[in-house]
N, C-alpha and C positions, 0 to 999 in steps of 0.2 A: 504494500500500500504506500503510495507516495504522500509526501507532506501535503501537497495541494489537495489531494483527495480527502485527507483527514480534516483539513480546514473546511472543505465544502460539506462534508458529512456532519460536521459540528454546527453548521449554519453560517459559515464564513469566518473571516479573521476576527471580527469584532467579538464573536461569542467565545473565542479562545483567549482573548486578551485578559490579562490580569486586571482586576479592578483597582484603579488608582483614584483614591478619594481626594487627596490633596497633593499637589505637585508644584514644584518650582522649575520652570524651564528657562535655561539660559545658554546661549542666546535663543530667543524665541520669536523674533519678529522678521526673520528671513524666510525664505521659501520653505525650507525643510522644517524649521522650528514652528512656524505658524501652522503648517499642515499637521504636525504632530499635536499641537495644542487643540486644533479643531477635532482631530481624531479622538483624543482623550475625552473631550467634552461630549462628543456624539456617542462614544462607546458606553459612557456611564452617566446617566442623568444626575447622579449624586456627586460627581466629581467637581472639583474646583481647581483652578490653575492660576498661579502668579507667574507672569512672564517678566524676566529681568533681561533687558537688552540695552546696549549703549546707543543703538540706532545709528551705527556708523555706515559704512558703504553698503552692506547687504541688508541691514535691518530697516524696516519700514513699518511704522505703526498702522498704516492702511491695510497691511496684510492681516491684521487682527481685527479689522473692522467688522461690526455686526455681531460680535460675541456678547453673550448675556453678561452685563456688568455685575450681576449677583454671583456669577460663577467664574469670572475672569477679571484679572487686574493686570495692567501693564505698568511696570516700574521702569523708568528710564534710569539706567545706571550701569556701572561696570563691575563685573563679577570679581575683578582683581582689586577692587577698592572695598575694604571692610565696612566702611560707613554706608556704602550703597547696599550691601548685602544685609 
């Protein structure tokens, strides 16, 4: 049995995903990070995510637009700066 067959038999990747209730994603405003944040929020209605991103060359707050403010918060900061974390 292949991995993809197991995922499809289980109802897709989302049903196999671990439940992430609270998460900090950094960086999270780029293409990959923002899609991961959306996936977490769509996979589990009880999940909440804080995205920490410096919004440099790849980060863009618009990538996180439309997310539920009760479940997602964008913090503009740098993970290398203790005061931002």
